[in-house]
C-alpha positions in Angstrom: 0.3 0.1 -0.7 1.2 3.4 -1.0 0.8 6.1 1.7 1.2 10.2 0.3 0.5 13.5 2.2 -2.3 15.2 0.7 -3.0 19.2 1.0 -5.5 21.0 0.4 -6.4 24.6 -2.0 -8.8 26.2 -3.2 -10.2 26.9 -6.4 -12.4 29.5 -6.8 -14.1 29.8 -10.8 -14.7 32.3 -12.6 -17.4 32.8 -16.1 -18.3 29.5 -17.8 -16.2 27.0 -15.6 -18.8 28.5 -12.4 -21.3 27.9 -15.0 -20.6 24.7 -16.1 -19.8 23.4 -12.9 -22.2 24.7 -10.5 -19.7 25.6 -8.7 -17.6 29.2 -7.5 -15.3 28.4 -5.2 -14.1 24.8 -4.5 -11.5 23.0 -2.4 -9.4 20.0 -3.1 -6.9 17.8 -1.9 -4.1 17.3 -4.1 -0.3 15.1 -4.0 1.9 17.5 -1.7 4.0 18.7 -4.1 1.5 18.9 -6.9 1.6 21.6 -9.6 -1.0 23.4 -10.8 -0.9 21.3 -14.1 -1.6 18.6 -11.2 -4.5 20.7 -9.5 -5.5 21.0 -13.2 -5.9 17.2 -13.3 -7.7 17.0 -10.1 -10.2 19.0 -11.0 -11.7 18.1 -14.0 -11.6 14.6 -12.6 -14.4 15.9 -10.3 -16.0 17.7 -12.8 -15.3 16.0 -16.3 -17.0 19.2 -18.5 -14.1 21.5 -17.4 -11.4 19.2 -19.6 -11.1 22.3 -21.8 -9.6 24.3 -18.9 -5.4 23.2 -19.3 -5.8 23.8 -22.8 -7.0 27.6 -22.8 -6.5 28.4 -19.5 -3.3 30.3 -17.7 -2.7 29.1 -14.0 -2.6 31.5 -10.9 -1.7 31.0 -7.4 -2.4 33.3 -4.6 -3.8 36.3 -7.2 -0.5 36.1 -9.7 -0.2 34.2 -12.9 2.5 31.9 -12.9 3.2 28.4 -14.7 1.7 24.7 -14.9 4.6 23.1 -14.0 4.8 25.8 -10.8 4.5 23.8 -7.1 1.2 24.9 -4.9 0.9 24.7 -0.7 -1.2 24.3 1.2 -4.0 26.7 1.3 -3.4 28.4 -1.8 -5.8 30.0 -3.7 -5.6 28.6 -7.2 -8.0 29.6 -10.5 -7.8 28.9 -13.9 -7.9 32.5 -16.8 -9.2 31.8 -19.5 -8.8 34.2 -22.6 -10.7 37.2 -22.4 -10.6 40.2 -25.1 -12.3 43.4 -26.0 -11.9 46.2 -27.5 
């Protein structure tokens, strides 16, 4: 049996992601040493309708844009920002 330490992160969902999932905020447990890519994968496992997020969104951690390979820590706030346009 394999044991690993988990941490909890808070995920904020906006716009289409919030509408499709029916959630504005949720908590996810991910392995310690998880990346933002891992958080997105855990989110998609819980809400498969959000499978588009890793393909088109930019990750943010604690209100700052981040890289997909950045690691998360216990209690981090994570969001996935879709592309925006305007004029």
